[in-house]
N, C-alpha and C positions, 0 to 999 in steps of 0.2 A: 122536490124530485127524488131524494132519497137515493142519490147515485151508489150503487153497490155498497152501501154501508149497512148491511144487514145485521140486525139484532143490536143496533144503536138506537138509543130514543130519539124522537123527534127534538130538535135542538132550538133554543131561543136565545137572541142577543139581549136578553134583559139587563145586562150591566151596562151595555153601551146606550141603551135607549134614553135613560134620564139625561144624558149629556146633550142630546140634540137640541132641546128647547133653548137652551142657553146661548147658542151660537147664531147670529143673525145670517139670512141669506144674502150673498153679495149681489151687488148691482153694478152696472159700469161706473167707475169713478168712485165706489164706496171703499171703504175699509173694512176689514175684519178683524174682530177681536179675538186674539188667540195667543196663549201664553209663550209659545215659541216661534211667534212670526218672524222675528228679525234675525233669528239665527241662520247663517249661510250654510251651504253644504259643507264647506270647508272647516266650518266652526266645530263640528262634531268630532271628538277625539277619543282615543281609549280611556282618557282620564276623566271625562265628563260623568257626572253622575246626574239621575233624573232631577234633583233639586237644583243643579246647574241650569237647566233648561225651564224649569217651571216657576222659578223664583228669581226676582230682580230684573225681570225682562220687561222692556216696554210692550205694550199689549197692542199696538197698532202698525199695520203694515199694508201695503197695497194688495188688493185681491190677486193680481197677476203673480206676485212674488209668492205669496202663500200657497196658492194652489198649483204651483209649478209641480208637475208630476215627478221630476227627479228629486226635488226637495221633499216631497212627500215620503217618496219611497227610502230617502236617506233617513228621515227620521223614523220610519217604521223599522228600518235596519238597526238604527241605534237602539230602539226600544227592544228589539229582539235580542241583541247582544247584552244588554244590561238587566234584561227581564223586567222593564218598567212597564207594567200592565196600565198604570194611570195615564201616563203620556199616550200609550198606544190607543186607548180608549177614547181620550180627547181627539186624537188624530183621526180615528174612525169617524167620529161625530163629524168633524170638519169635511171629511170624505163625502160623507152622507149628505151633508147640507149642500156642499158645492156641485154635486152630481158627477164626482170622479169615480163613483164605485163600478163603473161599467169597464173601466181600464183594467185589462186582464193583469198587466204587471202590478198595479196597485192593490187588486184583489189578491193576488199571490202573495205579495208582501204582508198584506193583513193577515192571511191565514197563517203565515210563518211566524208572525208576531204572536198570535193568539196561542199557536202551538208551543212556542219556545217559552211562553209566559204560563203555561200549563192549562190553558182554557181550550181544550180539545173540542168542547160542545160547540163553542163560538166558531172555532176554525172549521168545524164540520158543517155548520149551516152556511158560513160564507162559501164553502166549496160547493154544497149543493146549489147554490144561487147563482154560481158562475154560468154566464152565457157561453162563454168560449173556454173550455179546458184544455190544458196542455200538460206535458209531461212534469213541467216545474211545479205547477199546482199539486199535482198527485203526489211528487216527491215530497212536498211540504206536510201534506197529510199523512203519509207514511212514516216519514221521519219524526213527526209529532207524536204518533202513536207509539213508536219505539221509544222516544225519548221520554215519554210519561208512563213507561211501563205497560202500555196497552198492546203487548206483542201479539196476542191472538188477532186482535183487530187489523194490526199492520199486515199480518199474513193473508188474513182474509181479503182485505182490500187489494193487496198485490195479486192474488190468485184471479181476481175479477176485474183487473185493470184492462184486460183486452176488450171487455164488453163497452168500455168507453171509447173504444177506438184508439187507444193509447198504445205505444211501443215503449216498453221500460228502456231507460239508457244507462249508461255506465254507473251514474250516480244512484239510481234505484237499486241496482244490484250491490252496489257497496252497503247500502242501508239494509238491504235484505240479508247480506252475509252476517252483518252484526246481530240481526234477529235470530238467525239460525244459530249462531254461536251462543247466543243468551239463553235460547231454548234447548240447547243440546240436540239440535234437529239435524243429525248426521245425513240422512237419506236426502232430505230436503236441500241440504247445503251442496251435496254432490250434484243433484239435479241442476241447482243454479249455476254450479261450475260448468256443467255440460252446456247450458244456454249461454253462458258467458263466452265459451270457446266458439260457439256456433255464430254467435254474433259479432265475434271479433272484439270483444271488449277487454280481453285480456292484456291488449296493448297499452290500456290504461293503467299507470302504476298504482294508483289507489285502489283499484279492484284487485289487482294481484295481492297487493298488501293485505286487504281484508280477507282474501283467500287463504294466504300464509297464517294470518292470526286465527282463523276459524279452525284449520287443520291442526295448528298447534293446540288450540283448546280441546280438540277432540283426541289429541294423544297420537295423531296420524302423522309421524314424523317422516315416513318414506314418501307419503303422498306430498308433504310439505317441501321437502328436499327435491323431488321431481319437478313440482310447480316452479320451485326458485330458479332451478337450472333452465327451466324454459322461458323465464321472463326476459323480455327484449330490453328492458330498462330497470335497473334497480337503484334505489335511492337508500339513504340512511334508514328510513323505516323498513325497507325489505330486508337490508342486512341486519339490522337488530332483530327483526322478527325471526330470521332462520337461526341466527346465533342464540337467541333466548330459547327457541324451540329444541334446539340440540341440548342445551343447558338443562332445561326442565325435564328431559328424558335420560340424563345421564351420559350423553354423548359429548363428553366434555373435551375430547380430543378433537372433534368436528367442529365444536364451538370456536376453540382456538384457531384451528385451521381456516376457517371461515373469516374470523377477525384479521388474520394477517391478509388473506385474500381482499378484504374490504380495504385495508390500508393501501395494498398495491393498485387498487382500482381507483384511488383518489378520493374515497370517501372520508370524510373526518368523523370519527366517533363521537358520540355524546357522552355525558355521564353515566346515563343508564348502560350503554354498550360497555363502557370500561368496568363498571361494576359487575355485569354478568361475566366477562372475561376473567377478571380477577378471582371471582368466586369459583369459576371453572378450573383456574389454576391451583387454588387452594384445595379443591376436591381431588386433584391430581397429584397433589403436593409438589407441584412444579414451581420451584422458587424462582428458576431462571427465567422461564417464560413469563411468570408473573411480574418479575422486574422489568423485563424488556417491554411487556404490553403496557405497563404504566407510563412509559416514555414514548410509546407510539401515538402518532397523531399530533405531536408538538413540534 
């Protein structure tokens, strides 16, 4: 179909296809041979590695357990997190054999997995084949382009997203603000800011933080300060972003003042915040505040 991905070559899932023939089609009462079949959703942890899943596991399990959509999505999420393309391909083969590819949540998880594993061609063709698109699948593709350094493709896709009948959500704008920051696209970033305000997404803390970081990168301290003051909610990232922005542009007194306001608001600084404040004190040769700041938040 080639949905709004102009300038991108036709894509082929050549890497996954050889895996299809090795997996039998399930029938009622049959078993499916699959390396990670007996792992439960709760078994996957941050400490797991790909070899933990594909080695040393019994290879049989009931078809109903293996093909549970929540289980499959959990496995794909794991593959995305650790960058395990090998397991992801095997999971894709199982999905194809068992006819689960029509599930939009599984398809979106597959797109996300391939994108995060650096396989944007496969992510793209999966997107083109989706019968029912949603903004989540669009976000996965945009994020994948950005993550893999294909920033022009990310921008082009975003600009044409309306032709798919999709309306960007707050996460879409967070991704695109990062793209603008990386490309130093100041005017485009300002236009995104205007759209964000119009769509009332500024109440999303992550979007506000992305805007703050972008304005800091552009050296637009006044805009960053005005934005910060207008935020309804501020978290550690918000405070650290504005403090960092003041420090980077030599407004050390403002950096220190906002640090103290941060403490009063009940937000506990992290190591990075402390480092910026202490360096600011050093730049002002303010030993007293430097000592006091090192004791703050404890």
